[in-house]
C-alpha positions in Angstrom: -4.4 0.1 6.9 -6.7 -1.6 9.3 -9.6 1.1 9.7 -10.3 4.5 8.3 -7.3 7.0 7.7 -8.3 8.9 11.0 -7.2 5.7 13.0 -3.7 5.7 11.3 -3.5 1.9 12.0 -0.6 1.0 9.6 0.2 -2.6 8.5 3.9 -2.9 7.2 4.1 -5.3 4.3 5.4 -8.7 5.3 7.0 -9.1 1.9 9.4 -6.6 0.5 11.6 -7.5 -2.5 14.0 -5.9 -4.9 13.0 -6.7 -8.7 16.4 -5.2 -10.1 17.7 -1.8 -10.5 15.4 0.8 -9.2 12.4 -1.6 -9.0 10.7 -3.3 -6.1 7.5 -4.9 -4.6 5.7 -4.6 -1.4 3.1 -7.3 -0.7 0.5 -7.8 2.0 -0.5 -11.4 1.6 -2.4 -11.7 4.9 -5.4 -9.6 4.6 -8.1 -12.3 5.0 -10.7 -12.2 7.6 -12.6 -9.4 9.0 -11.5 -6.0 9.8 -14.0 -4.2 12.1 -13.6 -0.7 10.5 -12.7 -2.0 7.0 -9.6 -2.5 5.1 -7.9 0.5 3.6 -5.2 1.3 1.2 -3.3 4.6 1.6 -0.6 6.3 -0.5 1.7 8.8 1.0 3.2 11.5 -1.1 5.9 14.1 -0.2 9.5 15.2 -0.6 12.3 14.0 1.7 10.0 12.0 4.0 7.4 14.6 4.6 3.9 13.3 4.0 2.4 16.3 2.3 -0.6 14.4 1.0 -2.3 11.1 1.6 -4.8 9.5 -0.7 -6.7 6.6 0.7 -9.5 4.3 -0.4 -11.6 1.6 1.3 -11.0 -1.8 -0.1 -13.6 -4.5 -0.6 -14.1 -6.4 2.7 -13.2 -9.7 0.8 -9.8 -8.4 -0.2 -7.1 -10.9 0.8 -4.0 -9.6 -0.8 -2.6 -6.5 -2.1 0.8 -5.5 -3.7 2.5 -2.4 -4.8 5.0 -2.5 -7.5 7.1 0.6 -8.1 10.1 1.6 -10.3 12.2 4.6 -10.2 12.2 6.7 -13.4 13.9 9.9 -14.5 11.4 12.3 -13.0 9.7 10.2 -10.1 8.3 6.9 -9.6 5.7 4.8 -11.3 3.4 2.7 -9.1 1.1 -0.3 -10.0 -1.4 -1.3 -7.3 -3.0 -4.8 -7.5 -5.4 -6.5 -5.1 -7.1 -9.8 -5.0 -10.3 -11.0 -3.2 
């Protein structure tokens, strides 16, 4: 996100790839440059498309790239978040 969660300025990932059965990656590789209200990462949680909970964190202003790798497992998803600056 560009700015704090209250602004709800969401940036869709320019790169979305399947990594095989039930695995994928979403990557934001264009986060360079300043963001007046900061750069933020938010994770949305909920069943059937309902965003019942949102966890967010401000990223370092020098962050240039973030990726989210996920895999479907028996009782949910596993998620790995990685950022570079």
